[in-house]
PyMOL Python script that loads the backbone (N, CA, C, O; Angstrom):
from pymol import cmd

cmd.read_pdbstr("""\
ATOM      1  N   UNK A   1      59.885  10.439  33.732  1.00  0.00           N
ATOM      2  CA  UNK A   1      59.727  11.117  32.458  1.00  0.00           C
ATOM      3  C   UNK A   1      59.213  12.539  32.647  1.00  0.00           C
ATOM      4  O   UNK A   1      59.595  13.445  31.907  1.00  0.00           O
ATOM      5  N   UNK A   2      58.356  12.731  33.628  1.00  0.00           N
ATOM      6  CA  UNK A   2      57.802  14.054  33.875  1.00  0.00           C
ATOM      7  C   UNK A   2      58.875  15.032  34.343  1.00  0.00           C
ATOM      8  O   UNK A   2      58.768  16.235  34.104  1.00  0.00           O
ATOM      9  N   UNK A   3      59.895  14.523  35.003  1.00  0.00           N
ATOM     10  CA  UNK A   3      60.979  15.384  35.471  1.00  0.00           C
ATOM     11  C   UNK A   3      61.734  15.999  34.296  1.00  0.00           C
ATOM     12  O   UNK A   3      62.204  17.133  34.390  1.00  0.00           O
ATOM     13  N   UNK A   4      61.854  15.269  33.196  1.00  0.00           N
ATOM     14  CA  UNK A   4      62.525  15.805  32.010  1.00  0.00           C
ATOM     15  C   UNK A   4      61.751  16.965  31.408  1.00  0.00           C
ATOM     16  O   UNK A   4      62.343  17.916  30.899  1.00  0.00           O
ATOM     17  N   UNK A   5      60.431  16.887  31.467  1.00  0.00           N
ATOM     18  CA  UNK A   5      59.618  17.985  30.951  1.00  0.00           C
ATOM     19  C   UNK A   5      59.796  19.251  31.779  1.00  0.00           C
ATOM     20  O   UNK A   5      59.754  20.359  31.244  1.00  0.00           O
ATOM     21  N   UNK A   6      59.994  19.087  33.077  1.00  0.00           N
ATOM     22  CA  UNK A   6      60.201  20.262  33.935  1.00  0.00           C
ATOM     23  C   UNK A   6      61.623  20.784  33.837  1.00  0.00           C
ATOM     24  O   UNK A   6      61.865  21.964  34.090  1.00  0.00           O
ATOM     25  N   UNK A   7      62.565  19.929  33.476  1.00  0.00           N
ATOM     26  CA  UNK A   7      63.948  20.373  33.370  1.00  0.00           C
ATOM     27  C   UNK A   7      64.243  21.064  32.034  1.00  0.00           C
ATOM     28  O   UNK A   7      65.201  21.832  31.943  1.00  0.00           O
ATOM     29  N   UNK A   8      63.442  20.808  31.007  1.00  0.00           N
ATOM     30  CA  UNK A   8      63.675  21.406  29.700  1.00  0.00           C
ATOM     31  C   UNK A   8      63.617  22.935  29.732  1.00  0.00           C
ATOM     32  O   UNK A   8      64.548  23.565  29.230  1.00  0.00           O
ATOM     33  N   UNK A   9      62.580  23.570  30.290  1.00  0.00           N
ATOM     34  CA  UNK A   9      62.597  25.041  30.327  1.00  0.00           C
ATOM     35  C   UNK A   9      63.743  25.592  31.178  1.00  0.00           C
ATOM     36  O   UNK A   9      64.302  26.644  30.864  1.00  0.00           O
ATOM     37  N   UNK A  10      64.088  24.893  32.238  1.00  0.00           N
ATOM     38  CA  UNK A  10      65.198  25.340  33.075  1.00  0.00           C
ATOM     39  C   UNK A  10      66.515  25.281  32.298  1.00  0.00           C
ATOM     40  O   UNK A  10      67.331  26.198  32.390  1.00  0.00           O
ATOM     41  N   UNK A  11      66.721  24.218  31.542  1.00  0.00           N
ATOM     42  CA  UNK A  11      67.922  24.084  30.728  1.00  0.00           C
ATOM     43  C   UNK A  11      67.965  25.155  29.641  1.00  0.00           C
ATOM     44  O   UNK A  11      69.018  25.741  29.392  1.00  0.00           O
ATOM     45  N   UNK A  12      66.832  25.413  28.994  1.00  0.00           N
ATOM     46  CA  UNK A  12      66.771  26.464  27.976  1.00  0.00           C
ATOM     47  C   UNK A  12      67.063  27.829  28.573  1.00  0.00           C
ATOM     48  O   UNK A  12      67.756  28.647  27.967  1.00  0.00           O
ATOM     49  N   UNK A  13      66.532  28.072  29.767  1.00  0.00           N
ATOM     50  CA  UNK A  13      66.767  29.351  30.441  1.00  0.00           C
ATOM     51  C   UNK A  13      68.239  29.524  30.781  1.00  0.00           C
ATOM     52  O   UNK A  13      68.790  30.609  30.595  1.00  0.00           O
ATOM     53  N   UNK A  14      68.879  28.482  31.271  1.00  0.00           N
ATOM     54  CA  UNK A  14      70.298  28.573  31.628  1.00  0.00           C
ATOM     55  C   UNK A  14      71.175  28.763  30.385  1.00  0.00           C
ATOM     56  O   UNK A  14      72.146  29.518  30.419  1.00  0.00           O
ATOM     57  N   UNK A  15      70.833  28.083  29.301  1.00  0.00           N
ATOM     58  CA  UNK A  15      71.598  28.279  28.062  1.00  0.00           C
ATOM     59  C   UNK A  15      71.461  29.709  27.554  1.00  0.00           C
ATOM     60  O   UNK A  15      72.440  30.312  27.116  1.00  0.00           O
ATOM     61  N   UNK A  16      70.252  30.249  27.613  1.00  0.00           N
ATOM     62  CA  UNK A  16      70.032  31.619  27.159  1.00  0.00           C
ATOM     63  C   UNK A  16      70.744  32.623  28.057  1.00  0.00           C
ATOM     64  O   UNK A  16      71.276  33.624  27.575  1.00  0.00           O
ATOM     65  N   UNK A  17      70.755  32.360  29.356  1.00  0.00           N
ATOM     66  CA  UNK A  17      71.467  33.263  30.261  1.00  0.00           C
ATOM     67  C   UNK A  17      72.968  33.203  30.025  1.00  0.00           C
ATOM     68  O   UNK A  17      73.653  34.221  30.124  1.00  0.00           O
ATOM     69  N   UNK A  18      73.482  32.027  29.715  1.00  0.00           N
ATOM     70  CA  UNK A  18      74.899  31.888  29.410  1.00  0.00           C
ATOM     71  C   UNK A  18      75.275  32.694  28.167  1.00  0.00           C
ATOM     72  O   UNK A  18      76.319  33.346  28.138  1.00  0.00           O
ATOM     73  N   UNK A  19      74.433  32.649  27.156  1.00  0.00           N
ATOM     74  CA  UNK A  19      74.688  33.431  25.936  1.00  0.00           C
ATOM     75  C   UNK A  19      74.571  34.922  26.228  1.00  0.00           C
ATOM     76  O   UNK A  19      75.359  35.718  25.718  1.00  0.00           O
ATOM     77  N   UNK A  20      73.596  35.302  27.045  1.00  0.00           N
ATOM     78  CA  UNK A  20      73.388  36.721  27.347  1.00  0.00           C
ATOM     79  C   UNK A  20      74.526  37.297  28.179  1.00  0.00           C
ATOM     80  O   UNK A  20      74.937  38.437  27.962  1.00  0.00           O
ATOM     81  N   UNK A  21      75.037  36.520  29.127  1.00  0.00           N
ATOM     82  CA  UNK A  21      76.091  37.004  30.013  1.00  0.00           C
ATOM     83  C   UNK A  21      77.456  37.005  29.321  1.00  0.00           C
ATOM     84  O   UNK A  21      78.330  37.796  29.675  1.00  0.00           O
ATOM     85  N   UNK A  22      77.640  36.130  28.347  1.00  0.00           N
ATOM     86  CA  UNK A  22      78.926  36.088  27.654  1.00  0.00           C
ATOM     87  C   UNK A  22      79.156  37.403  26.910  1.00  0.00           C
ATOM     88  O   UNK A  22      78.211  38.139  26.626  1.00  0.00           O
ATOM     89  N   UNK A  23      80.387  37.679  26.606  1.00  0.00           N
ATOM     90  CA  UNK A  23      80.754  38.937  25.981  1.00  0.00           C
ATOM     91  C   UNK A  23      80.315  38.941  24.525  1.00  0.00           C
ATOM     92  O   UNK A  23      80.939  38.294  23.683  1.00  0.00           O
ATOM     93  N   UNK A  24      79.262  39.655  24.232  1.00  0.00           N
ATOM     94  CA  UNK A  24      78.744  39.744  22.874  1.00  0.00           C
ATOM     95  C   UNK A  24      79.073  41.098  22.274  1.00  0.00           C
ATOM     96  O   UNK A  24      79.121  42.105  22.981  1.00  0.00           O
ATOM     97  N   UNK A  25      79.299  41.120  20.977  1.00  0.00           N
ATOM     98  CA  UNK A  25      79.624  42.366  20.293  1.00  0.00           C
ATOM     99  C   UNK A  25      78.402  43.009  19.669  1.00  0.00           C
ATOM    100  O   UNK A  25      78.345  44.233  19.546  1.00  0.00           O
ATOM    101  N   UNK A  26      77.435  42.220  19.276  1.00  0.00           N
ATOM    102  CA  UNK A  26      76.292  42.729  18.534  1.00  0.00           C
ATOM    103  C   UNK A  26      75.067  42.860  19.427  1.00  0.00           C
ATOM    104  O   UNK A  26      74.810  42.019  20.289  1.00  0.00           O
ATOM    105  N   UNK A  27      74.328  43.920  19.205  1.00  0.00           N
ATOM    106  CA  UNK A  27      73.076  44.115  19.937  1.00  0.00           C
ATOM    107  C   UNK A  27      72.024  43.111  19.491  1.00  0.00           C
ATOM    108  O   UNK A  27      71.194  42.695  20.299  1.00  0.00           O
ATOM    109  N   UNK A  28      72.041  42.717  18.234  1.00  0.00           N
ATOM    110  CA  UNK A  28      71.051  41.768  17.737  1.00  0.00           C
ATOM    111  C   UNK A  28      71.171  40.412  18.418  1.00  0.00           C
ATOM    112  O   UNK A  28      70.153  39.792  18.727  1.00  0.00           O
ATOM    113  N   UNK A  29      72.382  39.942  18.657  1.00  0.00           N
ATOM    114  CA  UNK A  29      72.545  38.666  19.357  1.00  0.00           C
ATOM    115  C   UNK A  29      72.093  38.772  20.815  1.00  0.00           C
ATOM    116  O   UNK A  29      71.592  37.798  21.376  1.00  0.00           O
ATOM    117  N   UNK A  30      72.263  39.927  21.423  1.00  0.00           N
ATOM    118  CA  UNK A  30      71.771  40.118  22.789  1.00  0.00           C
ATOM    119  C   UNK A  30      70.240  40.106  22.816  1.00  0.00           C
ATOM    120  O   UNK A  30      69.636  39.528  23.720  1.00  0.00           O
ATOM    121  N   UNK A  31      69.625  40.739  21.834  1.00  0.00           N
ATOM    122  CA  UNK A  31      68.164  40.741  21.768  1.00  0.00           C
ATOM    123  C   UNK A  31      67.613  39.345  21.502  1.00  0.00           C
ATOM    124  O   UNK A  31      66.573  38.974  22.046  1.00  0.00           O
ATOM    125  N   UNK A  32      68.302  38.573  20.670  1.00  0.00           N
ATOM    126  CA  UNK A  32      67.861  37.197  20.411  1.00  0.00           C
ATOM    127  C   UNK A  32      67.963  36.325  21.654  1.00  0.00           C
ATOM    128  O   UNK A  32      67.099  35.482  21.895  1.00  0.00           O
ATOM    129  N   UNK A  33      69.015  36.523  22.444  1.00  0.00           N
ATOM    130  CA  UNK A  33      69.126  35.740  23.670  1.00  0.00           C
ATOM    131  C   UNK A  33      68.059  36.149  24.681  1.00  0.00           C
ATOM    132  O   UNK A  33      67.557  35.306  25.425  1.00  0.00           O
ATOM    133  N   UNK A  34      67.707  37.439  24.717  1.00  0.00           N
ATOM    134  CA  UNK A  34      66.610  37.866  25.593  1.00  0.00           C
ATOM    135  C   UNK A  34      65.277  37.252  25.159  1.00  0.00           C
ATOM    136  O   UNK A  34      64.471  36.858  26.002  1.00  0.00           O
ATOM    137  N   UNK A  35      65.047  37.171  23.865  1.00  0.00           N
ATOM    138  CA  UNK A  35      63.824  36.538  23.384  1.00  0.00           C
ATOM    139  C   UNK A  35      63.812  35.039  23.683  1.00  0.00           C
ATOM    140  O   UNK A  35      62.752  34.467  23.937  1.00  0.00           O
ATOM    141  N   UNK A  36      64.968  34.410  23.657  1.00  0.00           N
ATOM    142  CA  UNK A  36      65.063  32.998  24.008  1.00  0.00           C
ATOM    143  C   UNK A  36      64.764  32.790  25.489  1.00  0.00           C
ATOM    144  O   UNK A  36      64.151  31.790  25.862  1.00  0.00           O
ATOM    145  N   UNK A  37      65.189  33.722  26.335  1.00  0.00           N
ATOM    146  CA  UNK A  37      64.868  33.672  27.764  1.00  0.00           C
ATOM    147  C   UNK A  37      63.363  33.780  27.954  1.00  0.00           C
ATOM    148  O   UNK A  37      62.777  33.039  28.744  1.00  0.00           O
ATOM    149  N   UNK A  38      62.741  34.699  27.235  1.00  0.00           N
ATOM    150  CA  UNK A  38      61.289  34.881  27.339  1.00  0.00           C
ATOM    151  C   UNK A  38      60.553  33.635  26.855  1.00  0.00           C
ATOM    152  O   UNK A  38      59.542  33.243  27.439  1.00  0.00           O
ATOM    153  N   UNK A  39      61.050  33.022  25.804  1.00  0.00           N
ATOM    154  CA  UNK A  39      60.424  31.797  25.289  1.00  0.00           C
ATOM    155  C   UNK A  39      60.508  30.662  26.304  1.00  0.00           C
ATOM    156  O   UNK A  39      59.539  29.925  26.490  1.00  0.00           O
ATOM    157  N   UNK A  40      61.649  30.515  26.957  1.00  0.00           N
ATOM    158  CA  UNK A  40      61.769  29.457  27.965  1.00  0.00           C
ATOM    159  C   UNK A  40      60.872  29.743  29.165  1.00  0.00           C
ATOM    160  O   UNK A  40      60.292  28.819  29.734  1.00  0.00           O
ATOM    161  N   UNK A  41      60.751  31.003  29.553  1.00  0.00           N
ATOM    162  CA  UNK A  41      59.830  31.344  30.644  1.00  0.00           C
ATOM    163  C   UNK A  41      58.378  31.092  30.250  1.00  0.00           C
ATOM    164  O   UNK A  41      57.567  30.690  31.085  1.00  0.00           O
ATOM    165  N   UNK A  42      58.050  31.329  28.980  1.00  0.00           N
ATOM    166  CA  UNK A  42      56.694  31.060  28.514  1.00  0.00           C
ATOM    167  C   UNK A  42      56.372  29.570  28.542  1.00  0.00           C
ATOM    168  O   UNK A  42      55.271  29.178  28.926  1.00  0.00           O
ATOM    169  N   UNK A  43      57.322  28.748  28.141  1.00  0.00           N
ATOM    170  CA  UNK A  43      57.120  27.292  28.200  1.00  0.00           C
ATOM    171  C   UNK A  43      56.918  26.842  29.644  1.00  0.00           C
ATOM    172  O   UNK A  43      56.039  26.031  29.936  1.00  0.00           O
ATOM    173  N   UNK A  44      57.737  27.377  30.537  1.00  0.00           N
ATOM    174  CA  UNK A  44      57.599  27.027  31.948  1.00  0.00           C
ATOM    175  C   UNK A  44      56.253  27.501  32.501  1.00  0.00           C
ATOM    176  O   UNK A  44      55.624  26.797  33.291  1.00  0.00           O
ATOM    177  N   UNK A  45      55.813  28.689  32.089  1.00  0.00           N
ATOM    178  CA  UNK A  45      54.523  29.214  32.532  1.00  0.00           C
ATOM    179  C   UNK A  45      53.374  28.346  32.043  1.00  0.00           C
ATOM    180  O   UNK A  45      52.444  28.066  32.799  1.00  0.00           O
ATOM    181  N   UNK A  46      53.429  27.920  30.792  1.00  0.00           N
ATOM    182  CA  UNK A  46      52.375  27.050  30.267  1.00  0.00           C
ATOM    183  C   UNK A  46      52.318  25.714  31.007  1.00  0.00           C
ATOM    184  O   UNK A  46      51.237  25.205  31.302  1.00  0.00           O
ATOM    185  N   UNK A  47      53.481  25.158  31.299  1.00  0.00           N
ATOM    186  CA  UNK A  47      53.507  23.892  32.026  1.00  0.00           C
ATOM    187  C   UNK A  47      52.943  24.062  33.431  1.00  0.00           C
ATOM    188  O   UNK A  47      52.201  23.209  33.917  1.00  0.00           O
ATOM    189  N   UNK A  48      53.293  25.156  34.074  1.00  0.00           N
ATOM    190  CA  UNK A  48      52.797  25.392  35.433  1.00  0.00           C
ATOM    191  C   UNK A  48      51.288  25.645  35.441  1.00  0.00           C
ATOM    192  O   UNK A  48      50.581  25.138  36.311  1.00  0.00           O
ATOM    193  N   UNK A  49      50.796  26.419  34.484  1.00  0.00           N
ATOM    194  CA  UNK A  49      49.358  26.688  34.429  1.00  0.00           C
ATOM    195  C   UNK A  49      48.567  25.420  34.108  1.00  0.00           C
ATOM    196  O   UNK A  49      47.455  25.246  34.606  1.00  0.00           O
ATOM    197  N   UNK A  50      49.124  24.541  33.288  1.00  0.00           N
ATOM    198  CA  UNK A  50      48.456  23.262  33.027  1.00  0.00           C
ATOM    199  C   UNK A  50      48.477  22.358  34.247  1.00  0.00           C
ATOM    200  O   UNK A  50      47.561  21.561  34.447  1.00  0.00           O
ATOM    201  N   UNK A  51      49.510  22.477  35.057  1.00  0.00           N
ATOM    202  CA  UNK A  51      49.605  21.653  36.263  1.00  0.00           C
ATOM    203  C   UNK A  51      48.516  22.013  37.273  1.00  0.00           C
ATOM    204  O   UNK A  51      47.943  21.126  37.906  1.00  0.00           O
ATOM    205  N   UNK A  52      48.232  23.291  37.424  1.00  0.00           N
ATOM    206  CA  UNK A  52      47.236  23.702  38.420  1.00  0.00           C
ATOM    207  C   UNK A  52      45.853  23.885  37.808  1.00  0.00           C
ATOM    208  O   UNK A  52      44.944  24.395  38.464  1.00  0.00           O
ATOM    209  N   UNK A  53      45.688  23.466  36.534  1.00  0.00           N
ATOM    210  CA  UNK A  53      44.402  23.543  35.820  1.00  0.00           C
ATOM    211  C   UNK A  53      43.842  24.958  35.804  1.00  0.00           C
ATOM    212  O   UNK A  53      42.682  25.187  36.147  1.00  0.00           O
ATOM    213  N   UNK A  54      44.678  25.891  35.404  1.00  0.00           N
ATOM    214  CA  UNK A  54      44.299  27.292  35.347  1.00  0.00           C
ATOM    215  C   UNK A  54      44.027  27.671  33.906  1.00  0.00           C
ATOM    216  O   UNK A  54      44.515  27.025  32.978  1.00  0.00           O
ATOM    217  N   UNK A  55      43.240  28.730  33.724  1.00  0.00           N
ATOM    218  CA  UNK A  55      42.931  29.203  32.383  1.00  0.00           C
ATOM    219  C   UNK A  55      44.177  29.748  31.694  1.00  0.00           C
ATOM    220  O   UNK A  55      45.157  30.086  32.358  1.00  0.00           O
ATOM    221  N   UNK A  56      44.145  29.834  30.401  1.00  0.00           N
ATOM    222  CA  UNK A  56      45.291  30.290  29.631  1.00  0.00           C
ATOM    223  C   UNK A  56      45.308  31.774  29.346  1.00  0.00           C
ATOM    224  O   UNK A  56      46.108  32.228  28.527  1.00  0.00           O
ATOM    225  N   UNK A  57      44.436  32.560  30.006  1.00  0.00           N
ATOM    226  CA  UNK A  57      44.389  33.984  29.721  1.00  0.00           C
ATOM    227  C   UNK A  57      45.673  34.697  30.161  1.00  0.00           C
ATOM    228  O   UNK A  57      46.120  35.633  29.497  1.00  0.00           O
ATOM    229  N   UNK A  58      46.253  34.268  31.251  1.00  0.00           N
ATOM    230  CA  UNK A  58      47.480  34.911  31.714  1.00  0.00           C
ATOM    231  C   UNK A  58      48.620  34.684  30.734  1.00  0.00           C
ATOM    232  O   UNK A  58      49.481  35.549  30.571  1.00  0.00           O
ATOM    233  N   UNK A  59      48.632  33.538  30.087  1.00  0.00           N
ATOM    234  CA  UNK A  59      49.675  33.288  29.092  1.00  0.00           C
ATOM    235  C   UNK A  59      49.520  34.216  27.885  1.00  0.00           C
ATOM    236  O   UNK A  59      50.518  34.619  27.288  1.00  0.00           O
ATOM    237  N   UNK A  60      48.295  34.553  27.526  1.00  0.00           N
ATOM    238  CA  UNK A  60      48.082  35.505  26.429  1.00  0.00           C
ATOM    239  C   UNK A  60      48.543  36.910  26.809  1.00  0.00           C
ATOM    240  O   UNK A  60      49.098  37.630  25.980  1.00  0.00           O
ATOM    241  N   UNK A  61      48.316  37.294  28.052  1.00  0.00           N
ATOM    242  CA  UNK A  61      48.808  38.590  28.529  1.00  0.00           C
ATOM    243  C   UNK A  61      50.324  38.597  28.537  1.00  0.00           C
ATOM    244  O   UNK A  61      50.942  39.593  28.161  1.00  0.00           O
ATOM    245  N   UNK A  62      50.936  37.490  28.964  1.00  0.00           N
ATOM    246  CA  UNK A  62      52.384  37.376  28.969  1.00  0.00           C
ATOM    247  C   UNK A  62      52.938  37.476  27.543  1.00  0.00           C
ATOM    248  O   UNK A  62      53.939  38.156  27.316  1.00  0.00           O
ATOM    249  N   UNK A  63      52.303  36.812  26.596  1.00  0.00           N
ATOM    250  CA  UNK A  63      52.746  36.889  25.206  1.00  0.00           C
ATOM    251  C   UNK A  63      52.607  38.299  24.642  1.00  0.00           C
ATOM    252  O   UNK A  63      53.446  38.739  23.857  1.00  0.00           O
ATOM    253  N   UNK A  64      51.559  39.005  25.036  1.00  0.00           N
ATOM    254  CA  UNK A  64      51.379  40.388  24.582  1.00  0.00           C
ATOM    255  C   UNK A  64      52.516  41.269  25.057  1.00  0.00           C
ATOM    256  O   UNK A  64      53.050  42.067  24.287  1.00  0.00           O
ATOM    257  N   UNK A  65      52.892  41.131  26.326  1.00  0.00           N
ATOM    258  CA  UNK A  65      54.010  41.923  26.846  1.00  0.00           C
ATOM    259  C   UNK A  65      55.334  41.505  26.213  1.00  0.00           C
ATOM    260  O   UNK A  65      56.218  42.342  26.028  1.00  0.00           O
ATOM    261  N   UNK A  66      55.481  40.235  25.882  1.00  0.00           N
ATOM    262  CA  UNK A  66      56.707  39.771  25.226  1.00  0.00           C
ATOM    263  C   UNK A  66      56.833  40.346  23.825  1.00  0.00           C
ATOM    264  O   UNK A  66      57.931  40.703  23.397  1.00  0.00           O
ATOM    265  N   UNK A  67      55.731  40.437  23.116  1.00  0.00           N
ATOM    266  CA  UNK A  67      55.754  41.026  21.781  1.00  0.00           C
ATOM    267  C   UNK A  67      56.095  42.506  21.867  1.00  0.00           C
ATOM    268  O   UNK A  67      56.858  43.018  21.048  1.00  0.00           O
ATOM    269  N   UNK A  68      55.533  43.198  22.856  1.00  0.00           N
ATOM    270  CA  UNK A  68      55.856  44.621  23.039  1.00  0.00           C
ATOM    271  C   UNK A  68      57.332  44.803  23.367  1.00  0.00           C
ATOM    272  O   UNK A  68      57.958  45.747  22.885  1.00  0.00           O
ATOM    273  N   UNK A  69      57.890  43.924  24.169  1.00  0.00           N
ATOM    274  CA  UNK A  69      59.318  43.997  24.507  1.00  0.00           C
ATOM    275  C   UNK A  69      60.178  43.747  23.280  1.00  0.00           C
ATOM    276  O   UNK A  69      61.202  44.407  23.101  1.00  0.00           O
ATOM    277  N   UNK A  70      59.785  42.818  22.444  1.00  0.00           N
ATOM    278  CA  UNK A  70      60.533  42.539  21.223  1.00  0.00           C
ATOM    279  C   UNK A  70      60.490  43.696  20.242  1.00  0.00           C
ATOM    280  O   UNK A  70      61.494  44.015  19.604  1.00  0.00           O
ATOM    281  N   UNK A  71      59.336  44.321  20.122  1.00  0.00           N
ATOM    282  CA  UNK A  71      59.202  45.471  19.223  1.00  0.00           C
ATOM    283  C   UNK A  71      60.040  46.641  19.720  1.00  0.00           C
ATOM    284  O   UNK A  71      60.678  47.324  18.918  1.00  0.00           O
ATOM    285  N   UNK A  72      60.049  46.881  21.013  1.00  0.00           N
ATOM    286  CA  UNK A  72      60.888  47.956  21.559  1.00  0.00           C
ATOM    287  C   UNK A  72      62.365  47.684  21.322  1.00  0.00           C
ATOM    288  O   UNK A  72      63.115  48.602  20.989  1.00  0.00           O
ATOM    289  N   UNK A  73      62.793  46.440  21.488  1.00  0.00           N
ATOM    290  CA  UNK A  73      64.187  46.094  21.240  1.00  0.00           C
ATOM    291  C   UNK A  73      64.575  46.287  19.792  1.00  0.00           C
ATOM    292  O   UNK A  73      65.659  46.792  19.499  1.00  0.00           O
ATOM    293  N   UNK A  74      63.693  45.887  18.874  1.00  0.00           N
ATOM    294  CA  UNK A  74      63.995  46.074  17.455  1.00  0.00           C
ATOM    295  C   UNK A  74      63.994  47.543  17.063  1.00  0.00           C
ATOM    296  O   UNK A  74      64.778  47.952  16.206  1.00  0.00           O
ATOM    297  N   UNK A  75      63.131  48.342  17.675  1.00  0.00           N
ATOM    298  CA  UNK A  75      63.141  49.774  17.362  1.00  0.00           C
ATOM    299  C   UNK A  75      64.414  50.434  17.872  1.00  0.00           C
ATOM    300  O   UNK A  75      64.948  51.326  17.211  1.00  0.00           O
ATOM    301  N   UNK A  76      64.913  50.018  19.031  1.00  0.00           N
ATOM    302  CA  UNK A  76      66.192  50.536  19.518  1.00  0.00           C
ATOM    303  C   UNK A  76      67.324  50.114  18.588  1.00  0.00           C
ATOM    304  O   UNK A  76      68.233  50.897  18.313  1.00  0.00           O
ATOM    305  N   UNK A  77      67.266  48.881  18.108  1.00  0.00           N
ATOM    306  CA  UNK A  77      68.278  48.399  17.169  1.00  0.00           C
ATOM    307  C   UNK A  77      68.258  49.198  15.874  1.00  0.00           C
ATOM    308  O   UNK A  77      69.320  49.546  15.358  1.00  0.00           O
ATOM    309  N   UNK A  78      67.099  49.493  15.344  1.00  0.00           N
ATOM    310  CA  UNK A  78      66.994  50.264  14.108  1.00  0.00           C
ATOM    311  C   UNK A  78      67.512  51.684  14.312  1.00  0.00           C
ATOM    312  O   UNK A  78      68.217  52.217  13.455  1.00  0.00           O
ATOM    313  N   UNK A  79      67.168  52.296  15.437  1.00  0.00           N
ATOM    314  CA  UNK A  79      67.672  53.644  15.708  1.00  0.00           C
ATOM    315  C   UNK A  79      69.186  53.645  15.871  1.00  0.00           C
ATOM    316  O   UNK A  79      69.855  54.588  15.451  1.00  0.00           O
ATOM    317  N   UNK A  80      69.727  52.600  16.476  1.00  0.00           N
ATOM    318  CA  UNK A  80      71.172  52.498  16.655  1.00  0.00           C
ATOM    319  C   UNK A  80      71.883  52.321  15.319  1.00  0.00           C
ATOM    320  O   UNK A  80      72.929  52.928  15.091  1.00  0.00           O
ATOM    321  N   UNK A  81      71.336  51.509  14.449  1.00  0.00           N
ATOM    322  CA  UNK A  81      71.947  51.288  13.138  1.00  0.00           C
ATOM    323  C   UNK A  81      71.871  52.560  12.300  1.00  0.00           C
ATOM    324  O   UNK A  81      72.815  52.876  11.576  1.00  0.00           O
ATOM    325  N   UNK A  82      70.770  53.287  12.386  1.00  0.00           N
ATOM    326  CA  UNK A  82      70.661  54.539  11.629  1.00  0.00           C
ATOM    327  C   UNK A  82      71.609  55.606  12.159  1.00  0.00           C
ATOM    328  O   UNK A  82      72.135  56.406  11.385  1.00  0.00           O
ATOM    329  N   UNK A  83      71.829  55.625  13.463  1.00  0.00           N
ATOM    330  CA  UNK A  83      72.686  56.659  14.049  1.00  0.00           C
ATOM    331  C   UNK A  83      74.171  56.334  13.918  1.00  0.00           C
ATOM    332  O   UNK A  83      74.973  57.234  13.669  1.00  0.00           O
ATOM    333  N   UNK A  84      74.555  55.065  14.079  1.00  0.00           N
ATOM    334  CA  UNK A  84      75.971  54.692  14.125  1.00  0.00           C
ATOM    335  C   UNK A  84      76.430  53.845  12.949  1.00  0.00           C
ATOM    336  O   UNK A  84      77.633  53.652  12.774  1.00  0.00           O
ATOM    337  N   UNK A  85      75.524  53.343  12.152  1.00  0.00           N
ATOM    338  CA  UNK A  85      75.921  52.576  10.983  1.00  0.00           C
ATOM    339  C   UNK A  85      76.008  51.074  11.199  1.00  0.00           C
ATOM    340  O   UNK A  85      75.981  50.322  10.224  1.00  0.00           O
ATOM    341  N   UNK A  86      76.112  50.609  12.438  1.00  0.00           N
ATOM    342  CA  UNK A  86      76.161  49.174  12.728  1.00  0.00           C
ATOM    343  C   UNK A  86      75.667  48.942  14.147  1.00  0.00           C
ATOM    344  O   UNK A  86      75.309  49.887  14.850  1.00  0.00           O
ATOM    345  N   UNK A  87      75.648  47.679  14.566  1.00  0.00           N
ATOM    346  CA  UNK A  87      75.160  47.372  15.913  1.00  0.00           C
ATOM    347  C   UNK A  87      76.267  46.857  16.815  1.00  0.00           C
ATOM    348  O   UNK A  87      76.001  46.130  17.771  1.00  0.00           O
ATOM    349  N   UNK A  88      77.512  47.228  16.520  1.00  0.00           N
ATOM    350  CA  UNK A  88      78.620  46.864  17.405  1.00  0.00           C
ATOM    351  C   UNK A  88      78.577  47.717  18.664  1.00  0.00           C
ATOM    352  O   UNK A  88      78.294  48.914  18.615  1.00  0.00           O
ATOM    353  N   UNK A  89      78.865  47.070  19.801  1.00  0.00           N
ATOM    354  CA  UNK A  89      78.917  47.831  21.041  1.00  0.00           C
ATOM    355  C   UNK A  89      80.178  48.688  21.135  1.00  0.00           C
ATOM    356  O   UNK A  89      80.178  49.708  21.825  1.00  0.00           O
ATOM    357  N   UNK A  90      81.263  48.284  20.445  1.00  0.00           N
ATOM    358  CA  UNK A  90      82.511  49.031  20.542  1.00  0.00           C
ATOM    359  C   UNK A  90      82.435  50.359  19.804  1.00  0.00           C
ATOM    360  O   UNK A  90      83.169  51.286  20.148  1.00  0.00           O
ATOM    361  N   UNK A  91      81.576  50.480  18.806  1.00  0.00           N
ATOM    362  CA  UNK A  91      81.513  51.712  18.023  1.00  0.00           C
ATOM    363  C   UNK A  91      80.652  52.778  18.668  1.00  0.00           C
ATOM    364  O   UNK A  91      80.613  53.907  18.180  1.00  0.00           O
ATOM    365  N   UNK A  92      79.963  52.457  19.746  1.00  0.00           N
ATOM    366  CA  UNK A  92      79.093  53.421  20.404  1.00  0.00           C
ATOM    367  C   UNK A  92      79.897  54.174  21.458  1.00  0.00           C
ATOM    368  O   UNK A  92      80.445  53.568  22.379  1.00  0.00           O
ATOM    369  N   UNK A  93      79.965  55.483  21.321  1.00  0.00           N
ATOM    370  CA  UNK A  93      80.652  56.301  22.307  1.00  0.00           C
ATOM    371  C   UNK A  93      79.625  56.823  23.297  1.00  0.00           C
ATOM    372  O   UNK A  93      78.843  57.717  22.973  1.00  0.00           O
ATOM    373  N   UNK A  94      79.627  56.271  24.496  1.00  0.00           N
ATOM    374  CA  UNK A  94      78.617  56.648  25.491  1.00  0.00           C
ATOM    375  C   UNK A  94      78.930  58.004  26.107  1.00  0.00           C
ATOM    376  O   UNK A  94      78.016  58.741  26.476  1.00  0.00           O
ATOM    377  N   UNK A  95      80.198  58.338  26.221  1.00  0.00           N
ATOM    378  CA  UNK A  95      80.563  59.636  26.798  1.00  0.00           C
ATOM    379  C   UNK A  95      80.361  60.708  25.757  1.00  0.00           C
ATOM    380  O   UNK A  95      80.607  61.884  26.026  1.00  0.00           O
TER     381      UNK A  95
END
""", "prot")
cmd.dss("prot")
cmd.show_as("cartoon", "prot")
cmd.util.cbc("prot")
cmd.orient("prot")
């Protein structure tokens, strides 16, 4: 039974990576898959820290950096929507 608990974050991580690597058109769906990757890593981190009987302070630092990453992604999304009108990758002219 304990093996299933360790396989759950790995399965979530692989599903999120599959969504992230697949051809997506919207920046918002890419940001959501990145947040799902971070969530699965956080679950795995909590399980590992509980296994070695370590304090939870590192998990709070990890969550702080995850929130900062999410805010930066949303600010890029807002700037992109204001500049181009939508979040499609095809409408952005990089050259």
